[in-house]
C-alpha positions in Angstrom: 60.6 -10.6 -6.7 61.8 -8.0 -9.0 65.5 -7.4 -9.5 65.5 -4.0 -7.3 63.7 -6.0 -4.6 66.1 -8.7 -4.5 69.2 -6.2 -4.4 67.3 -4.5 -1.5 66.8 -7.8 0.4 70.4 -8.9 -0.2 71.6 -5.5 1.2 69.2 -5.9 4.3 70.4 -9.4 4.8 74.1 -8.1 4.9 73.3 -5.2 7.0 71.5 -7.5 9.6 74.6 -9.8 10.0 76.8 -6.7 10.6 74.3 -5.3 13.1 73.9 -8.5 15.1 77.7 -8.6 15.4 77.9 -5.0 16.3 74.8 -4.9 18.7 75.4 -8.6 20.1 71.6 -8.2 20.1 71.1 -11.9 20.8 72.4 -11.2 24.3 70.8 -7.8 24.8 68.7 -7.4 27.9 67.6 -9.9 30.5 65.4 -13.0 30.0 62.8 -11.6 32.3 62.1 -8.7 29.8 61.7 -11.1 26.9 59.3 -13.3 28.8 57.2 -10.4 30.0 57.1 -9.3 26.2 56.0 -12.9 25.0 53.3 -12.9 27.8 52.2 -9.4 26.8 52.0 -10.5 23.1 50.0 -13.7 23.9 47.6 -11.8 26.2 46.9 -9.1 23.7 46.7 -11.5 20.5 45.2 -14.6 22.0 47.3 -17.1 20.3 49.0 -20.3 21.8 52.5 -19.8 20.6 54.8 -16.8 20.4 58.5 -15.9 19.6 60.9 -13.0 19.5 63.5 -13.5 16.9 66.7 -12.1 15.3 67.8 -12.9 11.8 71.0 -13.1 10.1 71.9 -14.3 6.6 70.8 -18.0 7.1 68.9 -18.6 10.3 66.0 -17.2 12.5 67.4 -17.2 15.9 64.8 -17.5 18.6 65.5 -15.2 21.5 62.3 -15.9 23.5 59.6 -18.4 22.9 56.3 -19.9 24.1 54.9 -23.2 22.7 58.3 -23.9 20.8 61.2 -26.3 21.7 63.6 -25.1 19.0 66.2 -22.2 19.1 66.6 -21.7 15.6 64.8 -22.2 12.2 66.5 -22.0 8.7 65.6 -18.8 7.1 64.5 -20.5 3.9 61.7 -22.3 6.1 60.8 -19.4 8.1 57.7 -17.0 7.8 59.8 -14.3 9.2 61.6 -13.8 6.0 58.4 -12.5 4.6 58.0 -10.1 7.6 61.4 -8.8 6.9 60.9 -8.3 3.1 57.3 -6.8 3.7 57.1 -3.1 2.9 54.8 -2.8 5.9 55.9 -3.1 9.5 53.8 -6.2 10.2 52.2 -9.2 8.5 49.0 -11.0 9.3 47.7 -14.1 7.8 44.4 -15.2 9.7 44.2 -18.8 8.0 47.5 -20.1 6.3 45.5 -22.9 4.9 43.1 -20.6 3.0 45.7 -18.3 2.0 47.7 -17.9 -1.3 50.6 -15.8 0.4 53.9 -17.5 -0.2 54.6 -17.8 3.5 51.8 -20.5 3.6 54.5 -22.8 2.2 56.7 -22.4 5.1 54.5 -24.4 7.6 55.8 -27.7 6.1 58.8 -27.2 8.1 58.7 -29.3 11.3 59.0 -26.3 13.6 56.1 -24.7 12.0 54.0 -27.8 11.3 50.3 -27.2 12.0 50.5 -23.4 12.2 47.2 -22.0 10.8 47.4 -18.4 12.3 50.3 -16.1 12.1 50.8 -12.3 13.1 54.3 -10.9 13.2 55.7 -7.4 13.4 59.2 -6.4 12.3 61.9 -5.2 14.8 63.6 -2.4 12.9 66.7 -0.2 13.6 66.9 3.5 13.4 68.0 3.1 9.9 64.8 1.1 9.0 66.6 -2.3 8.6 64.6 -5.2 9.8 66.7 -7.5 12.1 64.0 -9.8 13.6 60.4 -10.0 14.7 57.9 -10.7 17.5 55.3 -12.9 16.4 52.2 -14.8 17.8 50.8 -18.1 16.1 48.1 -20.5 16.5 46.9 -24.0 15.3 43.5 -22.7 14.5 42.6 -19.7 12.3 41.9 -16.4 14.2 40.4 -12.9 13.5 43.0 -10.1 14.1 41.8 -6.6 14.4 43.6 -3.5 13.2 43.9 -2.4 16.9 45.6 -5.6 17.7 47.9 -5.1 14.7 48.8 -1.6 15.8 49.7 -3.0 19.6 51.8 -5.7 18.1 53.8 -3.2 16.2 54.1 -1.1 19.3 55.6 -4.0 21.1 58.2 -4.5 18.3 59.2 -0.7 18.7 59.5 -1.3 22.6 61.7 -4.3 22.0 63.9 -2.6 19.4 64.5 0.5 21.6 65.5 -1.7 24.6 68.1 -3.7 22.4 69.7 -0.6 20.9 70.0 1.0 24.4 71.3 -2.1 25.9 74.1 -2.8 23.5 75.4 0.8 24.1 75.5 0.9 27.9 77.2 -0.8 30.8 75.7 -3.9 32.5 74.3 -1.4 35.4 72.9 0.9 32.9 71.4 -2.1 31.1 69.6 -3.1 34.2 68.2 0.5 34.6 67.1 0.5 31.1 65.6 -2.9 31.6 63.6 -1.6 34.6 62.5 1.3 32.5 61.6 -0.7 29.7 59.5 -2.9 32.0 57.7 0.0 33.2 56.9 0.8 29.4 55.8 -2.7 28.9 53.6 -2.3 32.0 52.2 0.7 30.6 51.5 -1.0 27.4 49.9 -3.9 29.2 47.5 -1.3 30.8 46.7 0.1 27.5 46.0 -3.3 26.2 44.0 -4.2 29.4 42.0 -1.0 28.5 41.4 -2.1 25.0 40.4 -5.8 26.0 37.9 -4.3 28.8 36.1 -2.1 26.0 35.6 -4.8 23.7 31.9 -5.6 23.4 32.7 -9.3 23.2 33.4 -11.3 26.6 36.7 -12.9 27.2 38.0 -15.0 30.0 41.0 -17.5 30.8 40.7 -20.3 33.1 43.5 -22.8 34.5 43.6 -26.6 34.5 41.3 -26.7 37.5 38.7 -24.8 35.7 39.2 -21.5 37.9 39.1 -18.0 36.5 42.4 -16.2 36.2 41.4 -13.5 34.0 38.5 -11.9 32.2 37.3 -8.7 30.7 34.7 -6.1 31.7 32.2 -7.5 29.3 32.5 -11.0 31.0 32.1 -9.5 34.4 28.9 -7.8 33.4 27.6 -11.3 32.2 28.4 -12.5 35.6 26.8 -9.6 37.4 30.0 -8.6 39.2 32.1 -5.3 38.8 35.8 -6.3 39.6 38.3 -8.9 38.7 38.8 -9.9 42.3 35.3 -11.2 42.4 36.0 -13.5 39.5 39.6 -14.8 40.1 39.8 -18.2 41.9 35.9 -19.0 41.1 34.6 -21.4 38.7 31.5 -21.2 36.4 29.4 -23.1 39.1 29.8 -20.0 41.2 27.6 -17.9 38.8 25.3 -20.1 36.8 22.8 -22.7 37.4 23.9 -26.4 37.4 22.8 -26.9 33.9 24.5 -24.1 32.4 27.8 -24.6 34.4 28.0 -28.3 33.5 27.7 -27.4 29.7 30.4 -24.7 30.1 32.7 -27.0 32.1 32.5 -29.9 29.9 33.2 -27.6 26.9 36.5 -26.3 28.7 37.4 -29.7 29.9 37.3 -31.1 26.3 39.8 -28.3 25.1 42.1 -28.9 28.2 42.0 -32.7 27.5 42.5 -32.8 23.8 44.4 -29.6 23.2 42.1 -28.8 20.3 40.1 -25.7 19.9 36.3 -25.6 20.0 35.1 -23.0 17.6 31.8 -21.2 17.1 29.5 -23.0 19.6 26.1 -21.6 20.2 24.2 -21.8 23.5 21.2 -20.2 25.3 21.2 -19.6 29.0 20.0 -17.2 31.7 22.3 -14.9 33.5 22.1 -14.5 37.2 19.5 -11.6 36.6 17.3 -13.9 34.7 18.1 -12.4 31.2 18.2 -14.9 28.2 21.4 -14.8 26.4 22.1 -16.3 22.9 25.9 -16.7 22.6 28.5 -17.8 20.1 31.8 -18.8 21.6 35.1 -20.2 20.8 37.6 -21.8 23.0 41.4 -22.3 22.4 44.0 -23.9 24.6 46.8 -22.0 26.1 50.3 -23.6 26.2 53.2 -23.1 28.2 56.8 -22.8 27.0 57.1 -26.7 26.7 53.7 -26.9 24.8 51.6 -28.2 27.5 48.1 -27.1 27.9 47.9 -25.1 30.8 44.5 -23.3 30.5 41.6 -22.3 28.1 40.9 -18.8 26.6 37.4 -18.3 25.6 35.9 -15.3 23.6 32.1 -15.1 23.1 29.7 -12.8 21.4 26.1 -11.9 22.3 24.1 -12.9 19.3 20.6 -12.5 20.8 19.7 -9.8 18.4 21.1 -11.7 15.4 19.2 -14.9 16.6 15.9 -12.8 17.0 16.5 -11.3 13.6 17.2 -14.8 12.0 13.9 -16.1 13.7 12.1 -13.2 12.3 13.6 -13.6 8.9 12.9 -17.4 9.0 9.3 -16.5 10.1 8.8 -14.2 7.2 10.4 -16.5 4.7 8.0 -19.3 5.8 5.0 -17.0 5.5 6.3 -15.9 1.9 6.9 -19.6 0.9 3.3 -20.6 2.2 1.9 -17.7 0.2 3.7 -18.4 -3.0 2.8 -22.1 -2.8 -0.8 -21.8 -1.9 -2.2 -18.6 -3.3 -4.3 -19.0 -6.5 -3.2 -15.7 -7.9 -0.2 -15.4 -10.0 2.7 -13.7 -8.1 6.2 -12.9 -9.7 9.3 -10.9 -9.3 11.4 -9.6 -12.1 14.8 -8.0 -12.6 15.4 -5.0 -14.6 15.4 -6.9 -17.9 12.1 -8.5 -17.2 13.7 -11.8 -16.4 11.8 -14.0 -13.7 13.5 -14.0 -10.4 10.7 -16.0 -8.5 7.2 -16.9 -9.2 4.4 -18.4 -7.3 3.3 -22.2 -7.5 0.0 -21.3 -9.3 1.9 -19.4 -12.0 4.3 -22.2 -12.6 1.4 -24.4 -13.1 -0.1 -22.0 -15.4 3.1 -21.9 -17.4 3.2 -25.7 -17.5 6.5 -25.7 -15.5 7.7 -28.7 -13.3 8.7 -26.1 -10.5 9.0 -22.5 -9.7 12.8 -22.7 -10.1 12.2 -23.6 -13.9 11.0 -20.0 -14.5 14.1 -18.2 -13.3 15.9 -16.5 -15.9 13.1 -16.7 -18.4 10.8 -13.7 -19.5 7.3 -13.3 -20.7 8.5 -14.0 -24.4 9.2 -17.7 -23.4 5.5 -18.1 -22.7 3.2 -15.6 -24.4 2.9 -14.4 -27.9 4.9 -11.2 -28.7 1.6 -9.3 -28.7 1.3 -9.6 -24.9 4.9 -10.0 -24.0 5.9 -6.8 -25.5 2.9 -5.0 -23.9 4.0 -6.3 -20.5 7.6 -5.4 -21.2 6.9 -1.9 -22.0 4.5 -1.5 -19.0 7.3 -2.7 -16.6 10.0 -0.6 -18.1 7.6 2.5 -17.6 7.4 1.4 -14.0 11.2 1.2 -13.7 11.7 4.5 -15.1 9.0 6.4 -13.2 8.6 4.5 -10.1 4.8 4.6 -10.4 2.7 1.5 -9.9 0.0 0.1 -12.4 -3.0 -0.9 -10.3 -5.8 -3.3 -11.4 -5.1 -3.0 -15.0 -7.1 -5.5 -17.2 -4.8 -7.4 -19.5 -5.4 -9.5 -22.5 -3.0 -12.5 -22.4 -2.4 -14.3 -25.9 -0.8 -17.7 -25.8 1.2 -19.5 -28.5 -1.6 -22.1 -28.6 -4.2 -19.5 -29.7 -5.8 -19.4 -26.4 -6.8 -15.9 -24.9 -7.2 -15.1 -21.2 -7.9 -12.2 -19.2 -6.2 -11.1 -15.9 -6.5 -8.1 -13.4 -2.9 -7.1 -12.6 -1.1 -5.0 -10.3 2.6 -4.2 -10.7 4.8 -2.2 -8.4 8.6 -1.3 -8.6 11.0 -3.7 -6.6 13.3 -1.9 -4.7 16.5 -2.8 -2.7 17.2 -1.7 0.9 18.5 1.5 -0.3 15.2 2.1 -2.0 17.0 1.7 -5.6 14.6 0.1 -8.3 16.2 -3.3 -9.0 13.1 -4.7 -11.0 9.3 -5.3 -10.7 7.0 -7.4 -8.9 3.3 -8.0 -9.5 0.1 -10.1 -8.8 -2.3 -11.2 -11.3 -5.7 -12.6 -11.1 -7.6 -14.7 -13.7 -10.8 -12.9 -14.6 -11.5 -14.7 -17.9 -14.8 -16.3 -16.5 -15.8 -13.1 -14.7 -15.2 -10.9 -17.9 -17.3 -13.4 -19.9 -20.1 -13.3 -17.1 -19.7 -9.4 -17.0 -20.0 -9.0 -20.7 -23.1 -11.3 -20.8 -24.5 -9.1 -18.0 -23.8 -6.1 -19.9 -25.7 -7.5 -22.8 -28.4 -8.7 -20.7 -28.6 -5.1 -19.2 -28.8 -3.5 -22.6 -31.6 -5.7 -23.7 -33.4 -5.3 -20.4 -32.9 -1.5 -20.8 -34.5 -1.6 -24.4 -37.3 -3.7 -22.8 -37.9 -1.5 -20.1 -38.2 1.5 -22.4 -40.7 -0.4 -24.3 -42.7 -1.1 -21.1 -42.3 2.4 -20.1 -43.9 3.6 -23.4 -46.7 1.0 -23.0 -47.4 2.1 -19.4 -47.4 5.7 -20.2 -49.8 5.0 -22.9 -52.2 3.5 -20.4 -52.0 6.4 -18.1 -53.1 10.0 -18.7 -50.4 12.3 -19.8 -52.1 15.4 -18.7 -55.1 16.5 -16.8 -58.6 15.9 -18.8 -60.6 18.7 -20.0 -64.3 18.6 -18.6 -66.9 21.2 -18.2 -67.3 22.5 -14.7 -64.2 20.8 -13.5 -60.5 22.1 -13.3 -57.7 19.6 -12.8 -54.2 19.6 -11.5 -52.1 16.4 -12.0 -48.5 15.2 -11.0 -47.5 11.5 -11.5 -43.7 10.7 -10.9 -42.6 6.9 -10.7 -39.6 6.1 -8.7 -38.1 4.4 -11.7 -38.6 4.2 -15.5 -42.3 2.8 -14.6 -44.2 2.5 -11.4 -47.3 1.1 -9.8 -49.4 4.1 -8.9 -52.5 4.2 -11.1 -55.0 7.3 -12.3 -57.7 6.7 -14.6 -60.3 9.2 -15.7 -63.9 8.0 -16.7 -66.3 9.8 -18.7 -69.6 8.5 -17.2 -72.3 7.4 -19.4 -74.7 9.9 -17.7 -74.4 13.4 -18.5 -72.7 15.6 -15.9 -70.8 12.7 -14.4 -67.2 12.5 -14.4 -65.1 9.5 -12.6 -61.8 9.3 -11.2 -60.1 6.1 -10.1 -57.0 6.7 -7.9 -54.8 3.6 -6.9 -51.7 2.3 -5.5 -50.4 -1.2 -6.5 -48.2 -3.0 -3.9 -44.4 -2.6 -4.6 -43.1 -0.5 -7.5 -41.1 -1.1 -10.7 -41.9 -3.6 -13.5 -44.2 -5.8 -11.6 -46.2 -3.1 -10.1 -46.6 -1.5 -13.6 -47.8 -4.6 -15.0 -50.4 -5.1 -12.3 -51.5 -1.4 -12.7 -52.0 -2.1 -16.6 -54.2 -5.1 -15.6 -56.0 -2.8 -13.1 -56.8 -0.3 -15.7 -58.3 -2.9 -18.0 -60.6 -4.2 -15.0 -61.3 -0.5 -14.1 -62.5 0.3 -17.6 -64.5 -2.9 -17.9 -66.2 -2.5 -14.5 -67.0 1.1 -14.6 -68.6 0.6 -18.1 -71.1 -2.0 -16.7 -71.9 -0.9 -13.1 -73.4 2.5 -12.2 -72.9 2.3 -8.5 -69.5 3.3 -7.1 -69.9 0.9 -4.3 -70.7 -2.2 -6.6 -67.8 -1.2 -8.9 -65.3 -1.7 -6.0 -67.0 -4.9 -4.6 -66.8 -6.6 -8.1 -63.2 -5.2 -8.7 -62.3 -6.6 -5.3 -63.7 -10.0 -6.4 -61.9 -10.0 -9.7 -58.5 -9.0 -8.0 -58.7 -11.6 -5.5 -59.2 -14.3 -7.9 -56.9 -13.0 -10.9 -54.2 -11.1 -9.0 -51.1 -13.3 -7.9 -51.4 -14.4 -4.1 -50.2 -11.8 -1.8 -50.5 -8.8 -4.1 -53.1 -6.1 -3.6 -54.1 -2.4 -4.4 -55.5 0.4 -2.5 -57.7 2.9 -4.2 -60.3 5.5 -4.4 -63.2 5.6 -7.0 -64.9 9.1 -6.9 -67.6 10.3 -9.3 -68.4 13.9 -9.7 -71.8 15.1 -10.6 -71.3 18.7 -11.9 -75.1 19.2 -12.2 -75.9 18.4 -8.5 -72.5 19.4 -7.2 -71.9 16.2 -5.6 -69.0 13.6 -5.3 -69.8 9.9 -4.6 -66.7 8.0 -3.7 -65.3 4.7 -2.1 -61.9 4.7 -0.4 -60.2 1.3 -0.1 -57.4 1.6 2.2 -56.0 4.7 0.3 -54.7 7.8 1.7 -57.6 10.0 2.8 -59.1 12.7 0.4 -58.8 16.1 1.5 -61.4 19.0 0.9 -60.1 22.4 0.4 -62.8 25.1 0.8 -62.5 28.8 0.7 -62.3 30.3 3.9 -62.1 27.0 6.1 -59.3 24.8 7.1 -58.7 21.7 4.9 -60.9 18.9 5.9 -60.1 15.1 5.8 -63.0 13.0 4.2 -64.2 9.9 5.9 -62.5 6.6 6.8 -61.4 4.0 4.5 -62.3 0.5 4.1 -60.1 -2.7 3.3 -57.6 -3.0 0.5 -58.6 -4.5 -3.0 -57.7 -8.2 -3.5 -56.7 -9.1 0.0 -59.6 -11.3 1.4 -62.0 -13.7 -0.3 -65.1 -12.0 -1.1 -67.1 -15.0 -0.4 -65.9 -15.1 3.2 -68.2 -13.3 5.9 -65.1 -11.1 6.9 -64.6 -9.9 3.4 -64.6 -6.0 3.2 -67.9 -4.4 2.3 -67.2 -1.0 0.7 -69.2 2.0 1.8 -70.3 4.6 -0.5 -69.9 8.3 0.8 -71.5 11.4 -0.9 -70.3 14.9 -0.2 -72.0 18.1 -1.3 -69.6 20.6 -3.0 -69.6 24.4 -3.5 -68.1 26.3 -6.3 -64.3 26.8 -5.7 -64.1 23.7 -3.6 -60.9 21.7 -4.3 -60.6 17.7 -3.9 -56.9 16.7 -3.3 -56.1 13.0 -3.9 -52.6 11.6 -3.3 -50.7 8.4 -2.8 -48.4 7.6 0.1 -45.4 8.2 -2.0 -46.0 12.0 -1.5 -45.7 11.8 2.2 -43.5 8.6 3.1 -40.2 10.4 2.3 -41.0 13.5 4.4 -39.1 12.3 7.4 -38.5 8.9 8.5 -38.8 9.7 12.0 -42.2 11.1 11.6 -45.4 9.3 12.3 -48.2 9.0 9.5 -50.3 11.6 11.5 -47.4 14.2 11.7 -46.8 13.6 8.0 -50.5 14.1 7.2 -50.6 17.2 9.3 -47.7 18.7 7.6 -49.3 18.1 4.3 -52.7 19.8 5.3 -50.5 22.9 6.4 -49.0 23.1 3.1 -52.5 22.7 1.3 -53.8 25.6 3.5 -51.1 27.9 2.4 -51.6 27.0 -1.4 -55.3 26.3 -1.5 -56.1 29.4 -3.5 -53.7 28.5 -6.3 -54.8 27.1 -9.5 -55.1 23.2 -9.3 -52.0 22.5 -11.2 -49.8 25.1 -9.4 -51.2 23.7 -6.1 -50.1 20.0 -7.2 -46.6 21.3 -8.3 -46.0 23.4 -5.2 -46.9 20.6 -2.9 -44.6 18.1 -4.7 -41.7 20.7 -4.8 -42.2 21.4 -1.0 -42.1 17.6 -0.3 -38.9 17.1 -2.2 -37.1 20.2 -0.4 -38.4 19.0 3.0 -37.0 15.6 2.5 -33.7 17.0 0.8 -34.2 14.9 -2.2 -33.9 15.7 -6.0 -36.6 12.8 -6.8 -38.9 10.7 -4.7 -38.0 7.3 -3.5 -41.3 5.6 -4.0 -43.9 6.2 -6.8 -45.9 9.3 -6.3 -49.3 10.5 -7.7 -51.3 13.7 -6.7 -54.5 15.0 -8.2 -56.5 18.3 -7.4 -60.0 18.5 -8.8 -61.7 21.9 -8.4 -65.4 22.8 -8.9 -65.3 25.5 -11.4 -67.1 28.9 -10.4 
């Protein structure tokens, strides 16, 4: 201690000696008062030993005691000297074995041997001179709340008021003061009783027979009763099942038998109402004035919520560990400086580490080249500053070995429970093979587009770009493939005979590149056959034979071959499963011409059931318009409409526009089809042709 503290201590020691002689404090009051004070202190504090002492220059004189057999302790071996020197009104040491307080050395004396817990309050005169203490002790560590400290100090003040009044009054007056003091003590007991009853932890005391002698409100709620009278004198067997009662009874009996406390035991049981309780409890022995164990005090706490939280936490920890051990993606957590906190098993293997723990404290600079490590670090620092995540970023990883890999990574800010950013976490997926395949596919698509453009130019070269110019006939033409190239086919044939002009209008099965190739093949065949055959019917018979034998199996074509004779004003035609030809005549409703025969290339022409194409001739008038079309023009009208409904709608539109020039007619019908279907372009190859007999 400092010099001024030593001087103050010596002064207090001399003053204590004078006051003890003056007050005759060691004889003040009756023993009943001090015994009641000791009981009240033990009931409030929960210890097994208690003293009320007065101190002179050399000794601690014990006025009243519980659990001690000595009347005095040399002051040099007494913890009380530290209560008297303390600038506060009390001293609490919850575990003397785990304390660096000088008082911890005092337990070496025989009287204090084995003491682990101490709580003492100073008895101070009106001049603020400490002359003694009231203290509770135990052989096991205890928790001592601030409320309990304040009540212990209140008991010290009550004791000191009693002493000062008693040394000044007569014996009769002392008795009166003693009675008044007992009332104060009783009142204090009621205050403490209220404190104990409002504690959330349940408390009870049993005697050596295992019968309840005291408990608090929380314990009575556990038992399902409302008053102390319903508890006192009964045992645990009166309230719980045999199994639960036996466990508690055996635990209490062990403390009674050994005198040793039983601390922090956990148990699960159902109360009388069937509710599951998870409880942590501690049991300590209660000693009489001779140190004999007379009962057990138990304090327990409901830990159901904590247990459920622990179970939930354990489940979440198990799920996280399972994820981190088995997922093939790379998962990692980093602190604010970019050091790894935790990584997944897959990432540890990628780094060539023996375990995930080996990565803790390391950074990307320990595994990658600076090129990638710096980029990753800068990205993570940006996340920490802004709180904004990076999602599905493709990163190029460069390794010291010279290897290069690619990952798709998502990084998020790592926050604590207060939403403060404490680092980053992320998940990365190796996309090296995927990127290689994607790059190869992109190159393939580029080459395919180039080849498709070439095929488109070849296909367009085989088809008429615009309507022909032929004396006596006017044309309107619209050809729109659903893709770059299509399978619809139109060919104009300038017949060898003067005044004859042929039209081949066909639709190859399917669309796209395959259909376009087949339509090119069809054009070659048509040009060859029409050049050698005069008969429209025989042209299609021969064409059917060639397609059946030369087309790939399962592929076929529908088509119309019509020959206009401008001299005779006739049209001779064959229809092989193509959309019907429509005749538009001035002053009349549009008319559908004839029925169609089977498709080209479907059946073996050598078999009896092979199609025999029929030739039809129709006489035309000046101003008549013949309208050809493929199914692509009407199929997208409305998916819910039948073919007949689609055809009727088309005929109605043709009636409205039949006076228009052929090209305007075709364009108007095409636009109305798109508008009706709410489309910007057709979903199938589409071709339409209008041929008008010139006036």
